[in-house]
N, C-alpha and C positions, 0 to 999 in steps of 0.2 A: 503494500500500500504506500509505500514511500520510496521513492527513489531519491538518490541524492549524492552529495559531494562531501558528506561528513557533517555539514552544518544544515543542509537542506536536502530536499529530494526532488528529482526532476520528473517532469511529466511531458506529455506531448500536446499538440495543438487541439486534439479532440478533448483533452481534459482541462482546457482553459489556457493553454499557452501556445507558443509557436515553435515548432521544431521540438527541441528538448529544453524547456525552460524550467525554472525552479519550481518545485512543488510546494505548496503551502497549505497548512491547515486553516480552517475558517478563522478569520480574524488574526492570523499570524503571518506577517509578510516575510518572516525570516525562517519559517519552518517548512511544513509540508502541505501539499495540496490535497483537498478532500474530493475534488472532482476527478475521478479516475478516468472516466471516458464518457462520451456523450452517447449512451446507448439509446439513441433516439430520445425523445423528450423524457421518458420515464427512466431511462438508463443512466442518466447523468448522476443520479444519487447513489448508485449501487456501491461505489467504492470510495475509500477515503485514504488519505495518507499515501499518495502515489497509487500503488496498485493494490488495494486492500480488500479483504473480506472473502474468504473461501477455502476450498479444499475439495478436490473432486476425484472421483474414481476414474483413473485414466490408465495410461500405459506404463507399467513399471519398467525401469531400466536395469533391474537386477538380473542381468543375463548370467546364467550359471556357468557357461563355458566348460572346458575340459579340466581334468584334475592336474595338479602340478607334475604328476609323473607321465602325463601324456606327451609323446614326442612332439616337438614344435611343428614338424611338417604334417602332423595329423590334426592340428588344431585349425588349420586354415591360415589366412593372412593375419599379420599382426594388427592389433587394434589401431585405429586412426581417430582423428577428431570426429568423424561422422559414424564411427562404429562403436558399439558397446565394448567395454574392456573385458567383461566376463568376471570382474571382481565382485564378490558378494557384498551386499549392503551391510551396514553396521547392524548389530543385533541388540543395541541398547537404545533406550528412549528416555526423554525427560518431558513429562507432561504430554506424552504422546508424540513428541517430536524426536526424530532420530538424532542421536548425539554420539560423541566420542569418535568422530571421523578420523581416519589416519592422517598424519602430517605429511601428506603427499599431494601431488597435483590431482590425482584421481579422488583423493579424499576431499579436497577443496571443491571439486566439481560436484561430488555427491552431496556435500553440505549445502552448496548453493541451490541445487535442485530441491532438496528437502525443505530448506528455508523458504523458497519461493512458494511452496504449497502452504506453509504455515502463515506467511505474511499476507496472502490473499485468500483468506479462509473465512467461513461463516463464524468460526470460533473467535476471531480477533475482535469482532464487534461486541462480544459479551465481556463485561468487566472482569470477572474472575479469570476466564481463559485468556483474555488479553494480557493481563499481568504475567501469567505463566509463559506465554509466547515471548514477550519482551525479555523476561529473565533467561529464557533458554536460548534465544537467538542472537541478542546484541552484546557487544563488548560492554564491560562493566560501567565505564564512564558515560555511556549513552542511556542507560536504563532509566534513571530518574527523570531526565528531560523528556524521554519518549513517553513515559507514563502520563505526564501532564499533557503532552501534545495529543496523544490518542484520546485521553479522557475528554479533552476539550472538543476534539473532532466528533466524537461519538456522544454528543449531548443528547438529552432527552428529545429535544426538538428535531435533531437530525434523525434519530431513530424513528420518531413518529412519522416523519416524511417518508420513511421507507416502509411504513406500516408495521413497525416493531414497537414493543414496549421498552421500558427503561432497562430491562435485562437483555435486550437484543433478541427477544422471542417474537415470532410471528403470531398473529391472531389465530384463534381456533379455526381449523379448517384450511389453514395456509401453511406453507413451508418456505422458509427463507433459504435460498441456495447461493452458495459462493464456493465453488470448487475450481482449483487450478491444477492442470496436468502439464508437467514439464515434457517437452518434446525432444529436447536436446540441450547440451551444455557445451560451452567453449571457454577455454582459459585464454584471456588476452595477455596476461603476464602472471608469473608464479615465482615465488621464492619460499624458503622454509618458514618465513614469518608473515608474508602477505600474498594475497592472490586477488587478481581482478578478473571477474568472470561474467559471462552472459548466459542466461537461461531462456531459451525460446519456449514460450508457453501458450497453451490454449486453455479455455475454461468455460464454465457456464455460471451465470449470475442473474439474480432476480428473485422474485417471490412467486412461488407456484400457488395459485389460488384462483377461484372463480372471479373474485372481485379485485384482483391484483392491479395496482397502478404501475407496477414494475415487472412485467412478465419476464420469464427466464429467457435469456438470449446468450449467444456464445461470443467469444472474443479471442483475438490473437494478439500477443504482445511479447516483448523481450524485456526481461528484468536484468538490470546491470547491477552487480553486487561487488562491493569491496570488502574482502574478508581479511581478518587478522587472526593469527594463532595466539590464543590466550585461554587460560584455564583448561589446558590440555584438549582444546578443540578449536575448530574454525568458528569464528563469530563474525557477525555482520557489523561493519563499521559505518557503512553508508550504502544506499542503493537508490537507483532511479529506474524509470521505465520508459520505453518507447514503443510505438505501435508496430504491429506486424513482426515478421512477414506473415501475410494472411493469404490463404488460397482463395480461389473462386468458391463462393457458396454453392453447396450442392442442392439438389432438388428434393431433399428429404421431406417426408411428411412431418408437419409440425404436430408434436404430441400434445394432448390435453394436459391441463395442470395436474390432475391427479396422477397421471402416468409419470410425469416428471418427479413429483413428490415421492412416489413409490420407488423410483429408481434411486433417488438420493438417499432414502432411508434403507434401501435394500442392498446397495452396492458399497462396499468399503473402499478405502483408499489404499495406497501403496507406499512402501519405503523405496526411495530412488537411489540409484547408484550409477556412477559413470562406467 
């Protein structure tokens, strides 16, 4: 939900800026933007703090690959930037978010993908879960500032505009949806202490319900994250987002609200790995 440069987060012209401008929370010209994207008139409210609000059942990048004893010529070509490495994902979590990623380039890419899912999830809009996400994902010196920024962004008025109560819950008969699925990762730069990465994502966002003012729609965007090695894991120091790359929309049949709600409730998410 927030993209940025360490002091603020970037967004694109669909979210209130031009190109990649600084993202800001409501009423804060130096922080983060709450208008994630103009999902048609109703969609402009769906995200906050850059790219926020979601978690979706998508395609896991935890490719199993061959065992260490398998001859290299039997495993196929070596992994590249566009191919999964075969490295298994981490098996530990904090507040449901994968943690303890290895101090490697692959570990940083895996962390970036997993954090993208958490930062743009339905959980981050809920006060208790939001605090847990911030504590799990960000570097220590950013946590206090971000709690205040996010709390201001997700005001009761903002939640009401989304059709949610003060706890971020949808009205009876409706389901709030915000799920992001990483499609791929790329490391722009890497060292043992810092990593600059891109995560290409798609996702579904909105409220599934017969009277919804924000129907569930899909989006494509790239999340840019600056990670730093701290507390024995990769943590987010800043992040920004830009639109696309987006494919041509298919001619899929639009599902009714109850079908979308059942899918969200019935399909779980994944742990991602490079």
